[in-house]
C-alpha positions in Angstrom: -77.4 -2.4 61.7 -80.6 0.1 61.2 -81.1 1.9 57.9 -81.9 4.9 57.7 -85.7 6.0 57.0 -86.8 8.5 54.3 -87.1 11.0 56.6 -83.6 10.4 58.5 -81.7 10.4 55.1 -83.8 13.3 53.9 -82.7 15.2 57.5 -78.9 14.5 56.6 -79.3 15.7 53.1 -80.4 18.8 54.3 -77.7 18.8 57.0 -75.3 18.7 54.6 -76.3 21.3 52.4 -76.1 23.8 55.7 -72.6 23.2 56.1 -71.6 23.5 53.0 -73.5 27.0 53.1 -72.4 27.8 56.6 -68.6 26.9 55.7 -69.0 29.0 52.9 -70.2 31.9 54.9 -67.3 31.5 57.1 -64.7 31.6 54.5 -66.8 35.0 53.7 -66.5 36.2 57.3 -63.1 35.7 57.1 -62.0 37.4 54.0 -64.4 40.2 54.9 -62.6 40.8 58.1 -59.1 40.6 56.6 -60.4 43.2 53.6 -61.8 45.8 56.9 -58.8 45.2 58.6 -56.9 46.6 55.1 -58.3 49.1 54.6 -58.6 50.3 58.2 -55.1 50.3 57.7 -54.7 52.2 54.0 -57.8 54.4 56.0 -55.3 55.4 59.1 -52.4 56.1 56.3 -54.3 58.0 54.1 -55.3 60.4 58.0 -51.7 60.4 58.8 -50.4 61.5 55.0 -53.3 64.0 55.3 -51.5 65.4 59.1 -48.2 65.6 57.8 -49.1 67.0 53.8 -51.9 69.3 54.6 -52.0 69.7 58.4 -55.4 68.3 59.1 -57.3 65.1 58.7 -60.7 66.1 58.4 -62.5 65.6 55.8 -64.6 68.9 55.9 -60.9 71.2 56.3 -59.8 68.8 53.6 -62.8 70.5 51.2 -61.9 73.9 52.3 -58.3 73.6 51.3 -59.6 72.0 47.9 -61.8 75.4 47.4 -59.9 77.8 48.5 -57.2 76.3 46.0 -59.1 75.4 43.2 -60.1 79.8 43.5 -57.3 80.7 43.6 -56.6 78.3 40.4 -59.2 80.6 38.8 -58.5 83.9 39.8 -55.1 83.1 39.2 -55.8 81.5 35.4 -57.6 85.3 35.0 -54.9 87.0 35.6 -52.8 85.4 33.1 -55.4 85.6 30.8 -55.7 88.9 31.1 -51.7 89.5 31.2 -51.4 87.0 27.9 -54.9 89.6 26.4 -52.2 92.6 27.7 -49.8 91.3 25.6 -51.1 90.0 22.3 -52.9 93.8 22.3 -49.3 95.4 22.5 -47.7 93.4 20.0 -50.8 93.8 17.9 -50.0 97.8 18.6 -46.9 97.6 17.3 -47.5 95.7 14.2 -49.9 98.7 13.5 -47.2 100.9 14.4 -44.8 99.7 11.1 
């Protein structure tokens, strides 16, 4: 049996380190591929839900719908505030008439 030289021993040690790194990277790749598959499914489900609920899955169109809803809500809130101020003014007027 031939004994290994120092260079051969160092090379074997380096190969073993590289094998560990390779195995670690392979496991990470497998996890990443699984994550990509899961996220792809989630994205497709979200798109299907958007098409069902909003009639589109286009991000620009959805953003437009959101902006329209926000503008509509702001207008309604302003109208409600105006109506409350009118009621308050009428109540005050009734109180002053007593």
